[in-house]
Backbone and ligand atoms as CSV (ligand in chain L), in Angstrom:
chain,resi,resn,atom,element,x,y,z
A,1,MET,N,N,-20.553,185.654,40.739
A,1,MET,CA,C,-21.358,186.154,39.629
A,1,MET,C,C,-21.070,187.626,39.359
A,2,GLN,N,N,-20.920,188.393,40.464
A,2,GLN,CA,C,-20.613,189.825,40.289
A,2,GLN,C,C,-19.242,190.010,39.638
A,3,TYR,N,N,-18.264,189.287,40.161
A,3,TYR,CA,C,-16.915,189.390,39.576
A,3,TYR,C,C,-16.937,188.975,38.107
A,4,HIS,N,N,-17.568,187.843,37.861
A,4,HIS,CA,C,-17.580,187.301,36.507
A,4,HIS,C,C,-18.228,188.288,35.526
A,5,THR,N,N,-19.357,188.858,35.946
A,5,THR,CA,C,-20.059,189.804,35.062
A,5,THR,C,C,-19.236,191.075,34.884
A,6,LEU,N,N,-18.588,191.510,35.959
A,6,LEU,CA,C,-17.734,192.700,35.876
A,6,LEU,C,C,-16.573,192.479,34.892
A,7,LEU,N,N,-16.030,191.271,34.892
A,7,LEU,CA,C,-14.958,190.969,33.935
A,7,LEU,C,C,-15.474,191.051,32.490
A,8,HIS,N,N,-16.738,190.637,32.294
A,8,HIS,CA,C,-17.349,190.794,30.969
A,8,HIS,C,C,-17.392,192.274,30.568
A,9,VAL,N,N,-17.802,193.110,31.516
A,9,VAL,CA,C,-17.947,194.545,31.213
A,9,VAL,C,C,-16.578,195.138,30.865
A,10,ILE,N,N,-15.562,194.804,31.648
A,10,ILE,CA,C,-14.224,195.361,31.408
A,10,ILE,C,C,-13.655,194.862,30.074
A,11,SER,N,N,-13.761,193.553,29.835
A,11,SER,CA,C,-13.183,193.050,28.585
A,11,SER,C,C,-13.992,193.533,27.381
A,12,GLY,N,N,-15.310,193.656,27.550
A,12,GLY,CA,C,-16.150,194.177,26.466
A,12,GLY,C,C,-15.790,195.607,26.122
A,13,TYR,N,N,-15.576,196.416,27.150
A,13,TYR,CA,C,-15.193,197.820,26.942
A,13,TYR,C,C,-13.839,197.914,26.226
A,14,LEU,N,N,-12.883,197.116,26.679
A,14,LEU,CA,C,-11.545,197.188,26.079
A,14,LEU,C,C,-11.512,196.585,24.669
A,15,TYR,N,N,-12.417,195.667,24.418
A,15,TYR,CA,C,-12.515,195.137,23.051
A,15,TYR,C,C,-13.114,196.191,22.126
A,16,GLU,N,N,-14.204,196.775,22.585
A,16,GLU,CA,C,-14.932,197.778,21.795
A,16,GLU,C,C,-14.040,198.973,21.436
A,17,HIS,N,N,-13.277,199.449,22.413
A,17,HIS,CA,C,-12.504,200.667,22.202
A,17,HIS,C,C,-11.077,200.423,21.709
A,18,TYR,N,N,-10.473,199.300,22.124
A,18,TYR,CA,C,-9.054,199.100,21.814
A,18,TYR,C,C,-8.751,197.726,21.220
A,19,ASN,N,N,-9.819,197.007,20.812
A,19,ASN,CA,C,-9.609,195.699,20.203
A,19,ASN,C,C,-8.880,194.686,21.073
A,20,ALA,N,N,-8.956,194.875,22.361
A,20,ALA,CA,C,-8.260,193.953,23.262
A,20,ALA,C,C,-9.002,192.620,23.313
A,21,LEU,N,N,-8.252,191.541,23.387
A,21,LEU,CA,C,-8.867,190.227,23.521
A,21,LEU,C,C,-8.496,189.627,24.869
A,22,ALA,N,N,-9.514,189.180,25.574
A,22,ALA,CA,C,-9.261,188.547,26.868
A,22,ALA,C,C,-8.633,187.185,26.623
A,23,THR,N,N,-7.513,186.925,27.269
A,23,THR,CA,C,-6.852,185.640,27.065
A,23,THR,C,C,-7.036,184.706,28.257
A,24,SER,N,N,-7.250,185.278,29.436
A,24,SER,CA,C,-7.562,184.430,30.588
A,24,SER,C,C,-8.164,185.243,31.711
A,25,SER,N,N,-8.839,184.573,32.596
A,25,SER,CA,C,-9.359,185.265,33.776
A,25,SER,C,C,-9.382,184.299,34.944
A,26,GLN,N,N,-9.337,184.857,36.119
A,26,GLN,CA,C,-9.331,184.028,37.315
A,26,GLN,C,C,-10.107,184.759,38.398
A,27,ILE,N,N,-10.980,184.046,39.078
A,27,ILE,CA,C,-11.781,184.681,40.124
A,27,ILE,C,C,-11.490,184.019,41.459
A,28,GLU,N,N,-11.079,184.831,42.425
A,28,GLU,CA,C,-10.827,184.337,43.775
A,28,GLU,C,C,-11.881,184.958,44.680
A,29,LYS,N,N,-11.788,184.642,45.954
A,29,LYS,CA,C,-12.781,185.162,46.888
A,29,LYS,C,C,-12.717,186.684,47.027
A,30,GLU,N,N,-11.500,187.212,47.140
A,30,GLU,CA,C,-11.325,188.635,47.441
A,30,GLU,C,C,-10.938,189.488,46.236
A,31,HIS,N,N,-10.659,188.857,45.138
A,31,HIS,CA,C,-10.294,189.631,43.948
A,31,HIS,C,C,-10.453,188.781,42.686
A,32,ALA,N,N,-10.292,189.426,41.581
A,32,ALA,CA,C,-10.336,188.707,40.308
A,32,ALA,C,C,-9.315,189.331,39.389
A,33,ARG,N,N,-8.857,188.571,38.422
A,33,ARG,CA,C,-7.951,189.183,37.468
A,33,ARG,C,C,-8.244,188.717,36.042
A,34,LEU,N,N,-7.819,189.579,35.162
A,34,LEU,CA,C,-8.142,189.410,33.758
A,34,LEU,C,C,-6.876,189.705,32.977
A,35,GLU,N,N,-6.541,188.844,32.033
A,35,GLU,CA,C,-5.405,189.142,31.167
A,35,GLU,C,C,-5.903,189.402,29.762
A,36,LEU,N,N,-5.345,190.433,29.169
A,36,LEU,CA,C,-5.778,190.828,27.832
A,36,LEU,C,C,-4.575,191.044,26.938
A,37,SER,N,N,-4.761,190.749,25.663
A,37,SER,CA,C,-3.696,191.081,24.721
A,37,SER,C,C,-4.165,192.216,23.813
A,38,PHE,N,N,-3.233,193.088,23.502
A,38,PHE,CA,C,-3.483,194.285,22.707
A,38,PHE,C,C,-2.566,194.261,21.494
A,39,SER,N,N,-2.868,195.086,20.513
A,39,SER,CA,C,-1.864,195.238,19.469
A,39,SER,C,C,-0.834,196.228,20.011
A,40,PRO,N,N,0.460,195.871,19.923
A,40,PRO,CA,C,1.511,196.653,20.577
A,40,PRO,C,C,1.531,198.127,20.158
A,41,GLU,N,N,1.134,198.415,18.929
A,41,GLU,CA,C,1.202,199.808,18.434
A,41,GLU,C,C,0.300,200.756,19.218
A,42,ILE,N,N,-0.871,200.262,19.664
A,42,ILE,CA,C,-1.792,201.189,20.325
A,42,ILE,C,C,-1.687,201.135,21.845
A,43,MET,N,N,-0.935,200.170,22.331
A,43,MET,CA,C,-0.847,199.954,23.771
A,43,MET,C,C,-0.470,201.214,24.551
A,44,GLU,N,N,0.498,201.951,24.025
A,44,GLU,CA,C,0.999,203.158,24.694
A,44,GLU,C,C,-0.074,204.237,24.837
A,45,GLU,N,N,-1.010,204.230,23.879
A,45,GLU,CA,C,-2.006,205.299,23.847
A,45,GLU,C,C,-3.230,205.024,24.721
A,46,ILE,N,N,-3.300,203.835,25.278
A,46,ILE,CA,C,-4.501,203.491,26.049
A,46,ILE,C,C,-4.418,204.103,27.451
A,47,PRO,N,N,-5.419,204.901,27.814
A,47,PRO,CA,C,-5.373,205.559,29.126
A,47,PRO,C,C,-5.793,204.613,30.252
A,48,PHE,N,N,-4.897,203.710,30.629
A,48,PHE,CA,C,-5.230,202.732,31.662
A,48,PHE,C,C,-5.549,203.391,33.008
A,49,ASP,N,N,-4.976,204.576,33.226
A,49,ASP,CA,C,-5.255,205.258,34.492
A,49,ASP,C,C,-6.702,205.750,34.571
A,50,GLN,N,N,-7.372,205.800,33.426
A,50,GLN,CA,C,-8.779,206.224,33.432
A,50,GLN,C,C,-9.755,205.063,33.293
A,51,LEU,N,N,-9.210,203.842,33.260
A,51,LEU,CA,C,-10.063,202.678,33.024
A,51,LEU,C,C,-11.140,202.528,34.104
A,52,GLU,N,N,-10.734,202.664,35.350
A,52,GLU,CA,C,-11.693,202.496,36.441
A,52,GLU,C,C,-12.863,203.474,36.297
A,53,GLN,N,N,-12.554,204.725,36.000
A,53,GLN,CA,C,-13.601,205.736,35.828
A,53,GLN,C,C,-14.508,205.405,34.644
A,54,SER,N,N,-13.907,204.954,33.556
A,54,SER,CA,C,-14.692,204.620,32.360
A,54,SER,C,C,-15.670,203.473,32.635
A,55,ILE,N,N,-15.199,202.477,33.374
A,55,ILE,CA,C,-16.066,201.331,33.686
A,55,ILE,C,C,-17.168,201.755,34.659
A,56,LYS,N,N,-16.819,202.615,35.600
A,56,LYS,CA,C,-17.837,203.081,36.567
A,56,LYS,C,C,-18.909,203.912,35.879
A,57,LYS,N,N,-18.507,204.628,34.861
A,57,LYS,CA,C,-19.469,205.405,34.082
A,57,LYS,C,C,-20.485,204.474,33.413
A,58,ILE,N,N,-19.988,203.376,32.862
A,58,ILE,CA,C,-20.884,202.396,32.230
A,58,ILE,C,C,-21.837,201.819,33.276
A,59,LEU,N,N,-21.273,201.492,34.447
A,59,LEU,CA,C,-22.064,200.827,35.485
A,59,LEU,C,C,-22.995,201.784,36.220
A,60,ALA,N,N,-22.862,203.074,35.967
A,60,ALA,CA,C,-23.777,204.047,36.575
A,60,ALA,C,C,-25.191,203.872,36.020
A,61,GLN,N,N,-25.288,203.263,34.838
A,61,GLN,CA,C,-26.586,202.954,34.243
A,61,GLN,C,C,-26.833,201.452,34.370
A,62,PRO,N,N,-28.101,201.034,34.545
A,62,PRO,CA,C,-28.361,199.588,34.580
A,62,PRO,C,C,-28.320,198.993,33.173
A,63,HIS,N,N,-27.716,197.822,33.051
A,63,HIS,CA,C,-27.682,197.130,31.756
A,63,HIS,C,C,-28.116,195.681,31.970
A,64,ASN,N,N,-29.078,195.243,31.189
A,64,ASN,CA,C,-29.534,193.860,31.295
A,64,ASN,C,C,-28.497,192.892,30.745
A,65,VAL,N,N,-28.439,191.737,31.390
A,65,VAL,CA,C,-27.534,190.676,30.934
A,65,VAL,C,C,-28.410,189.549,30.368
A,66,TYR,N,N,-28.244,189.239,29.104
A,66,TYR,CA,C,-29.064,188.215,28.454
A,66,TYR,C,C,-28.213,187.013,28.092
A,67,THR,N,N,-28.836,185.854,28.064
A,67,THR,CA,C,-28.158,184.716,27.445
A,67,THR,C,C,-29.068,184.172,26.352
A,68,LYS,N,N,-28.459,183.692,25.303
A,68,LYS,CA,C,-29.226,183.056,24.235
A,68,LYS,C,C,-28.387,181.934,23.663
A,69,THR,N,N,-29.059,180.991,23.038
A,69,THR,CA,C,-28.350,179.878,22.429
A,69,THR,C,C,-28.475,179.989,20.920
A,70,ILE,N,N,-27.348,179.913,20.246
A,70,ILE,CA,C,-27.381,179.972,18.785
A,70,ILE,C,C,-26.666,178.748,18.220
A,71,SER,N,N,-26.877,178.481,16.963
A,71,SER,CA,C,-26.218,177.318,16.350
A,71,SER,C,C,-24.757,177.664,16.085
A,72,ARG,N,N,-23.947,176.648,15.984
A,72,ARG,CA,C,-22.529,176.864,15.725
A,72,ARG,C,C,-22.312,177.605,14.400
A,73,ALA,N,N,-23.110,177.225,13.382
A,73,ALA,CA,C,-22.989,177.872,12.077
A,73,ALA,C,C,-23.264,179.372,12.203
A,74,GLU,N,N,-24.286,179.698,12.972
A,74,GLU,CA,C,-24.644,181.098,13.187
A,74,GLU,C,C,-23.515,181.830,13.925
A,75,ALA,N,N,-22.929,181.152,14.891
A,75,ALA,CA,C,-21.845,181.756,15.672
A,75,ALA,C,C,-20.629,182.027,14.792
A,76,GLU,N,N,-20.363,181.112,13.870
A,76,GLU,CA,C,-19.199,181.275,13.003
A,76,GLU,C,C,-19.364,182.432,12.030
A,77,LEU,N,N,-20.623,182.766,11.729
A,77,LEU,CA,C,-20.892,183.881,10.831
A,77,LEU,C,C,-20.835,185.236,11.534
A,78,LYS,N,N,-20.929,185.190,12.840
A,78,LYS,CA,C,-20.962,186.442,13.596
A,78,LYS,C,C,-19.706,187.256,13.377
A,79,LYS,N,N,-19.887,188.561,13.321
A,79,LYS,CA,C,-18.751,189.429,13.066
A,79,LYS,C,C,-17.899,189.680,14.307
A,80,ALA,N,N,-18.519,189.643,15.461
A,80,ALA,CA,C,-17.791,190.005,16.685
A,80,ALA,C,C,-16.528,189.165,16.841
A,81,GLY,N,N,-15.404,189.826,16.929
A,81,GLY,CA,C,-14.115,189.153,16.991
A,81,GLY,C,C,-13.972,188.232,18.179
A,82,VAL,N,N,-14.594,188.593,19.266
A,82,VAL,CA,C,-14.466,187.786,20.479
A,82,VAL,C,C,-15.025,186.393,20.239
A,83,ILE,N,N,-16.172,186.342,19.567
A,83,ILE,CA,C,-16.797,185.057,19.309
A,83,ILE,C,C,-15.961,184.252,18.310
A,84,LYS,N,N,-15.515,184.908,17.278
A,84,LYS,CA,C,-14.691,184.234,16.269
A,84,LYS,C,C,-13.429,183.644,16.865
A,85,THR,N,N,-12.826,184.381,17.752
A,85,THR,CA,C,-11.579,183.924,18.351
A,85,THR,C,C,-11.816,182.702,19.231
A,86,VAL,N,N,-12.875,182.798,19.999
A,86,VAL,CA,C,-13.105,181.753,20.986
A,86,VAL,C,C,-13.626,180.468,20.348
A,87,ILE,N,N,-14.289,180.602,19.209
A,87,ILE,CA,C,-14.972,179.444,18.630
A,87,ILE,C,C,-14.019,178.293,18.294
A,88,HIS,N,N,-12.786,178.629,17.983
A,88,HIS,CA,C,-11.825,177.579,17.663
A,88,HIS,C,C,-11.497,176.718,18.872
A,89,LEU,N,N,-11.785,177.255,20.037
A,89,LEU,CA,C,-11.498,176.517,21.261
A,89,LEU,C,C,-12.664,175.617,21.666
A,90,LEU,N,N,-13.806,175.795,21.010
A,90,LEU,CA,C,-14.966,174.990,21.361
A,90,LEU,C,C,-14.856,173.608,20.723
A,91,PRO,N,N,-15.241,172.578,21.458
A,91,PRO,CA,C,-15.180,171.229,20.885
A,91,PRO,C,C,-16.012,171.140,19.601
A,92,ALA,N,N,-15.511,170.435,18.613
A,92,ALA,CA,C,-16.180,170.345,17.320
A,92,ALA,C,C,-17.570,169.720,17.442
A,93,SER,N,N,-17.762,168.907,18.470
A,93,SER,CA,C,-19.045,168.227,18.656
A,93,SER,C,C,-20.147,169.164,19.157
A,94,LEU,N,N,-19.745,170.337,19.584
A,94,LEU,CA,C,-20.705,171.278,20.165
A,94,LEU,C,C,-21.458,172.017,19.060
A,95,ASN,N,N,-22.759,171.782,18.994
A,95,ASN,CA,C,-23.535,172.417,17.930
A,95,ASN,C,C,-24.338,173.619,18.385
A,96,GLU,N,N,-24.610,173.662,19.674
A,96,GLU,CA,C,-25.355,174.780,20.232
A,96,GLU,C,C,-24.387,175.607,21.069
A,97,ILE,N,N,-24.393,176.911,20.845
A,97,ILE,CA,C,-23.439,177.751,21.553
A,97,ILE,C,C,-24.160,178.814,22.362
A,98,ARG,N,N,-23.747,178.961,23.596
A,98,ARG,CA,C,-24.405,179.909,24.487
A,98,ARG,C,C,-23.681,181.245,24.406
A,99,ILE,N,N,-24.470,182.275,24.167
A,99,ILE,CA,C,-23.937,183.624,24.034
A,99,ILE,C,C,-24.444,184.465,25.185
A,100,VAL,N,N,-23.556,185.233,25.754
A,100,VAL,CA,C,-23.944,186.176,26.800
A,100,VAL,C,C,-23.817,187.570,26.234
A,101,GLN,N,N,-24.864,188.349,26.433
A,101,GLN,CA,C,-24.853,189.704,25.909
A,101,GLN,C,C,-25.231,190.689,27.001
A,102,ILE,N,N,-24.444,191.743,27.121
A,102,ILE,CA,C,-24.754,192.823,28.060
A,102,ILE,C,C,-24.988,194.065,27.213
A,103,ASN,N,N,-26.255,194.355,26.966
A,103,ASN,CA,C,-26.629,195.437,26.039
A,103,ASN,C,C,-25.609,195.571,24.909
A,104,ASP,N,N,-25.100,196.790,24.675
A,104,ASP,CA,C,-24.100,196.941,23.613
A,104,ASP,C,C,-22.680,196.902,24.174
A,105,ILE,N,N,-22.533,196.426,25.394
A,105,ILE,CA,C,-21.227,196.457,26.052
A,105,ILE,C,C,-20.396,195.223,25.732
A,106,ASP,N,N,-21.028,194.067,25.782
A,106,ASP,CA,C,-20.259,192.849,25.536
A,106,ASP,C,C,-21.151,191.776,24.944
A,107,GLU,N,N,-20.569,190.959,24.114
A,107,GLU,CA,C,-21.263,189.804,23.557
A,107,GLU,C,C,-20.209,188.745,23.325
A,108,GLN,N,N,-20.342,187.625,23.992
A,108,GLN,CA,C,-19.370,186.556,23.763
A,108,GLN,C,C,-19.893,185.206,24.217
A,109,THR,N,N,-19.231,184.169,23.757
A,109,THR,CA,C,-19.617,182.836,24.186
A,109,THR,C,C,-19.220,182.670,25.635
A,110,CYS,N,N,-20.126,182.126,26.436
A,110,CYS,CA,C,-19.802,181.924,27.840
A,110,CYS,C,C,-20.778,180.943,28.457
A,111,GLY,N,N,-20.257,180.059,29.263
A,111,GLY,CA,C,-21.113,179.104,29.953
A,111,GLY,C,C,-21.249,179.425,31.427
A,112,GLY,N,N,-20.761,180.589,31.820
A,112,GLY,CA,C,-20.730,180.949,33.236
A,112,GLY,C,C,-22.046,181.466,33.779
A,113,THR,N,N,-22.021,181.848,35.043
A,113,THR,CA,C,-23.210,182.367,35.709
A,113,THR,C,C,-23.053,183.871,35.909
A,114,HIS,N,N,-24.100,184.602,35.600
A,114,HIS,CA,C,-24.029,186.063,35.601
A,114,HIS,C,C,-25.138,186.665,36.440
A,115,VAL,N,N,-24.969,187.909,36.839
A,115,VAL,CA,C,-26.081,188.644,37.434
A,115,VAL,C,C,-27.060,188.974,36.294
A,116,ASN,N,N,-28.298,189.299,36.647
A,116,ASN,CA,C,-29.302,189.593,35.616
A,116,ASN,C,C,-29.191,191.005,35.081
A,117,ASN,N,N,-28.639,191.869,35.919
A,117,ASN,CA,C,-28.476,193.265,35.514
A,117,ASN,C,C,-27.201,193.794,36.157
A,118,THR,N,N,-26.490,194.640,35.424
A,118,THR,CA,C,-25.222,195.147,35.963
A,118,THR,C,C,-25.419,195.983,37.231
A,119,ASN,N,N,-26.657,196.423,37.498
A,119,ASN,CA,C,-26.856,197.196,38.740
A,119,ASN,C,C,-26.738,196.328,39.995
A,120,GLU,N,N,-26.596,194.994,39.816
A,120,GLU,CA,C,-26.366,194.105,40.960
A,120,GLU,C,C,-24.875,194.028,41.321
A,121,ILE,N,N,-24.037,194.654,40.506
A,121,ILE,CA,C,-22.589,194.622,40.785
A,121,ILE,C,C,-22.246,195.731,41.770
A,122,LYS,N,N,-21.592,195.355,42.851
A,122,LYS,CA,C,-21.175,196.328,43.865
A,122,LYS,C,C,-20.109,197.262,43.310
A,123,ASP,N,N,-19.798,198.284,44.093
A,123,ASP,CA,C,-18.699,199.178,43.716
A,123,ASP,C,C,-17.393,198.366,43.693
A,124,PHE,N,N,-16.455,198.791,42.895
A,124,PHE,CA,C,-15.214,198.029,42.768
A,124,PHE,C,C,-14.040,198.987,42.616
A,125,SER,N,N,-12.852,198.443,42.747
A,125,SER,CA,C,-11.683,199.244,42.401
A,125,SER,C,C,-10.695,198.381,41.636
A,126,ILE,N,N,-9.898,199.038,40.813
A,126,ILE,CA,C,-8.821,198.341,40.129
A,126,ILE,C,C,-7.616,198.411,41.049
A,127,MET,N,N,-7.155,197.273,41.501
A,127,MET,CA,C,-6.051,197.227,42.467
A,127,MET,C,C,-4.728,197.503,41.768
A,128,LYS,N,N,-4.502,196.841,40.641
A,128,LYS,CA,C,-3.310,197.153,39.857
A,128,LYS,C,C,-3.433,196.663,38.423
A,129,ILE,N,N,-2.654,197.283,37.583
A,129,ILE,CA,C,-2.576,196.875,36.190
A,129,ILE,C,C,-1.107,196.618,35.897
A,130,GLN,N,N,-0.816,195.364,35.566
A,130,GLN,CA,C,0.588,194.982,35.339
A,130,GLN,C,C,0.843,194.728,33.861
A,131,GLN,N,N,2.013,195.071,33.455
A,131,GLN,CA,C,2.462,194.744,32.108
A,131,GLN,C,C,2.905,193.286,32.114
A,132,LYS,N,N,2.416,192.501,31.159
A,132,LYS,CA,C,2.837,191.099,31.060
A,132,LYS,C,C,3.338,190.877,29.648
A,133,GLY,N,N,4.570,191.155,29.420
A,133,GLY,CA,C,5.098,191.032,28.062
A,133,GLY,C,C,4.737,192.256,27.247
A,134,PRO,N,N,5.210,192.313,25.996
A,134,PRO,CA,C,5.088,193.525,25.182
A,134,PRO,C,C,3.648,193.924,24.862
A,135,ALA,N,N,2.729,192.984,24.801
A,135,ALA,CA,C,1.382,193.342,24.359
A,135,ALA,C,C,0.287,192.801,25.272
A,136,LYS,N,N,0.654,192.535,26.510
A,136,LYS,CA,C,-0.323,191.968,27.436
A,136,LYS,C,C,-0.395,192.762,28.725
A,137,LYS,N,N,-1.603,192.842,29.265
A,137,LYS,CA,C,-1.797,193.484,30.561
A,137,LYS,C,C,-2.573,192.539,31.462
A,138,ARG,N,N,-2.273,192.609,32.728
A,138,ARG,CA,C,-3.062,191.879,33.718
A,138,ARG,C,C,-3.734,192.913,34.621
A,139,ILE,N,N,-5.044,192.829,34.710
A,139,ILE,CA,C,-5.817,193.794,35.502
A,139,ILE,C,C,-6.394,193.072,36.710
A,140,LYS,N,N,-6.087,193.604,37.873
A,140,LYS,CA,C,-6.574,192.984,39.103
A,140,LYS,C,C,-7.653,193.870,39.714
A,141,ILE,N,N,-8.794,193.304,40.001
A,141,ILE,CA,C,-9.906,194.101,40.529
A,141,ILE,C,C,-10.425,193.543,41.841
A,142,GLN,N,N,-11.109,194.406,42.560
A,142,GLN,CA,C,-11.636,194.035,43.865
A,142,GLN,C,C,-13.020,194.650,44.029
A,143,LEU,N,N,-13.981,193.855,44.462
A,143,LEU,CA,C,-15.296,194.414,44.778
A,143,LEU,C,C,-15.215,195.011,46.177
A,144,LEU,N,N,-15.856,196.149,46.368
A,144,LEU,CA,C,-15.787,196.843,47.653
A,144,LEU,C,C,-17.065,196.597,48.441
A,145,ASP,N,N,-16.945,196.573,49.763
A,145,ASP,CA,C,-18.136,196.349,50.597
A,145,ASP,C,C,-18.862,197.639,50.912
L,1,ZN,ZN,ZN,-19.722,184.887,31.387
């Protein structure tokens, strides 16, 4: 739950500031990773070396994690790009869509399990950030004890 919620915070931050879209994520026992795609033009300008500090700054304050259910029609009208992108992947038969919101940090469709507040997330570090093709990055993170 901590890893999963932390991935929301990181992808939400990178979406908000750099329009990055999360394309996949994987959570293991000792680490988690997130792949994001960027527009190639701005990729060079993104200060990835400061990402860990930026995320820790966000997590220095508590943020509530909410879930709500909205209709598919309502979801399709939403402006947030993350929701629009993901909605095409949802089965057409699905009429109720679950949205996870972390204050103004992230809002997206998700059926996963989350902590109730970001203050439940332990300290973490970014282990590495790898280039995956011209416009993709893979970010590997680790929660610290
Ligand atoms: Zn989630």
